[in-house]
C-alpha positions as CSV (number, residue, x, y, z in Angstrom):
1,M,-30.5,121.3,-1.7
2,G,-31.5,117.8,-0.8
3,V,-32.5,115.2,-3.2
4,T,-35.9,115.1,-1.6
5,L,-36.6,118.7,-2.4
6,I,-35.5,118.3,-6.0
7,A,-37.7,115.3,-6.4
8,K,-40.7,117.1,-4.9
9,L,-40.2,120.1,-7.2
10,F,-39.8,117.8,-10.3
11,G,-42.9,115.9,-9.3
12,A,-44.9,119.1,-8.9
13,L,-43.7,120.4,-12.2
14,I,-44.7,117.2,-14.0
15,G,-48.1,117.2,-12.3
16,G,-48.7,120.8,-13.2
17,V,-47.8,120.2,-16.8
18,L,-50.0,117.1,-17.1
19,F,-53.0,118.9,-15.6
20,G,-52.2,122.1,-17.6
21,L,-52.3,120.2,-20.9
22,I,-56.0,119.6,-20.5
23,P,-57.1,123.3,-20.7
24,F,-54.3,123.9,-23.2
25,F,-55.6,121.4,-25.8
26,V,-59.3,122.2,-25.1
27,A,-58.7,125.9,-25.7
28,R,-56.4,125.3,-28.7
29,S,-59.1,123.1,-30.3
30,R,-61.5,126.0,-29.9
31,G,-59.2,128.6,-31.4
32,Q,-58.2,130.2,-28.1
33,Q,-54.5,129.6,-27.9
34,T,-53.8,132.5,-25.5
35,L,-56.3,131.2,-23.0
36,G,-54.7,127.7,-23.3
37,V,-51.2,128.9,-22.7
38,I,-52.3,131.0,-19.6
39,G,-54.2,128.0,-18.3
40,L,-51.1,125.8,-18.7
41,F,-48.8,128.2,-16.9
42,C,-51.4,128.7,-14.1
43,C,-51.6,125.0,-13.5
44,I,-47.8,124.7,-13.4
45,G,-47.5,127.6,-11.0
46,G,-50.4,126.3,-8.8
47,S,-48.8,122.8,-8.7
48,L,-45.5,124.3,-7.6
49,L,-47.2,126.3,-4.9
50,M,-49.9,123.9,-3.5
51,G,-49.7,120.7,-5.5
52,L,-52.9,119.1,-6.7
53,F,-55.0,121.3,-4.4
54,L,-54.5,124.2,-6.7
55,S,-53.5,122.6,-10.0
56,V,-56.8,120.6,-10.4
57,P,-59.2,123.5,-9.7
58,C,-57.1,125.7,-12.0
59,A,-57.4,123.1,-14.8
60,L,-61.1,122.8,-14.2
61,V,-61.8,126.5,-14.3
62,F,-59.7,127.1,-17.5
63,T,-61.3,124.2,-19.2
64,I,-64.8,125.4,-18.4
65,V,-64.0,128.9,-19.5
66,A,-62.6,127.6,-22.8
67,L,-65.7,125.5,-23.4
68,V,-68.2,128.3,-22.5
69,R,-66.5,131.1,-24.4
70,K,-67.5,131.5,-28.0
71,P,-64.8,130.7,-30.5
72,P,-63.3,133.7,-32.2
73,A,-64.6,134.8,-35.6
74,P,-62.4,133.7,-38.5
75,T,-60.2,136.5,-39.6
76,G,-59.0,136.9,-43.1
77,P,-59.0,139.2,-46.1
78,P,-62.4,140.6,-47.0
79,A,-64.3,138.8,-49.8
80,A,-64.1,140.2,-53.3
81,P,-67.2,141.9,-54.6
82,G,-69.5,139.4,-56.2
83,A,-67.7,136.4,-54.7
84,G,-70.7,134.8,-53.2
85,G,-73.7,136.3,-51.5
86,A,-76.0,138.6,-53.5
87,P,-75.4,138.8,-57.2
88,P,-73.8,142.1,-58.5
89,P,-76.2,144.8,-59.6
90,S,-77.1,144.6,-63.3
91,I,-76.4,147.5,-65.6
92,G,-79.1,148.7,-67.9
């Protein structure tokens, strides 16, 4: 393997990571970690295959999808009865 090939692969990897971090952080800030990780790896793969010609559109698409999708509903334990909302029924 020549030094030129290693330098090209390293440059493509760095470019893919830099562009992939955009959808990663946008999706993470909106509570969609899985989408962000998929976008990051797609940008890295696209950069290794076709350079910026595939990495930039991939980053744009994943960023737009993360912005358009509704954030997931908060999950947690159900609220205890009478802990907010309507008052408990009165006896009597």
